C-alpha angles and dihedrals in degrees: 000000000000113000133191110259093219148349108206106207113206126165095274107001135065124190124201122194114196122209096203115055095183092081096051101089089054093044095049095039134217106322085354094290092147091056088048088057093053091047093052093044099049099028094240139124122243130196134162147189117198107308097348119093124191125199121192127190138087113333096255097045097047095046089050090052090046091052094048092047089055090047088057092045093054089046089055090048088054090055096258115139127202119188122211093265087058095053093085092052091046093051090053095043121102116244112266106241105248093195092054111088122200100206133014123200133169091269104042152338117259116217127198112259094181138021088247092055088055089048091047094053092048090050090052091050097050103036140058096215122036132172121207109194128178150077128327116272098037093111098247097137095039093051092045092052092047090053090051095052088045092054089048093051091049090049092239089131134020101221145013122227117192119186141171134176104271094212115073138151091015096297119134122207096231091061095053121091124246137036126308094278093047089049098052103034097082089057094050095042097107087057092050086048094055094048093048088055095048107041134043109263099241090049092048095051093047093051090050091048091051094046092245087123117037125183112188140150115263092256090070089061093071117113096013134113110210115211133173087015143120103224125193128188112195127197087016090166084081097063123098123231093264092047094052091049090050091050100046092047087061092076111116139176119318095005139127127212127197120187119196132189152135115232091199093064103054112158099180121124120276109276094028116115119219114250091212092057091048096050093048086061094044105039114107124239094242140145107274095031127091137167120205116193116204124204136211088258087064092062108123102182126090111325094245090064088073094054091047092048090051092050093051092046091052089049091051094047092052090049091055091049091050092049095047105034095093097039 
């Protein structure tokens, strides 16, 4: 992570020198509108030359402005994007505690990179059925798998079950080459990737060989009752209503279920309704159930992902308007 080289704290002037210039256009905003927001909010004057930014005002206000600007700079370095409409919210938000990790596994500590990530992990810890809904790149799958691994390490559950619909983007398993494992592995690769990052290789292989960790397509869940387990369904927007009903009714005693999806990325055939969209309408507001909605500002992949997601969302919205304007 790129850090500031220094903040020189004089009586009424604070100077920040940035090491990485590539984030500065986004930090300053179009026509310096982000800096203007900081000036108005903290009552300071901000000027800059290249990678050196100078904040003038009373000592306390300019120091707070400097700290908040560095917080935004580090968020940009982490791949998080805040548009001009989000700056007001960002200015009023409390700083995420960087030394407070959300989840600890044998391989690493997982830190919050957005407020909704904190909210999501808190929801998992305090509920039996949790829905994480939002765009790609917000960390939904990774955090859910990390929470499952932590629960296994802490002996809160005896097994982890990870599942996804095995039919996406119009492809059918029967038309793909190879045996069953070779057919379904590409669909389940994001789950394997998360596990490989969170657990030592030998422990992961042993747990999978012993059935402690199971990764399987959604169809394999039928007829089972899953007890003492942490169960995750990824890409749930690509389930049908019947599949979703089948899956949620697998929840057994001392189990936790996390359902993840993005309702803007539905790959079901035309005429099929998404089981995720329907259950979000039906799910009761009850103790033990929570829904966490991620936003574009929660995206923690490359900063271009946010722009791409917004472009696709705009396109999908326009398609919906065109399809329904004469109804």
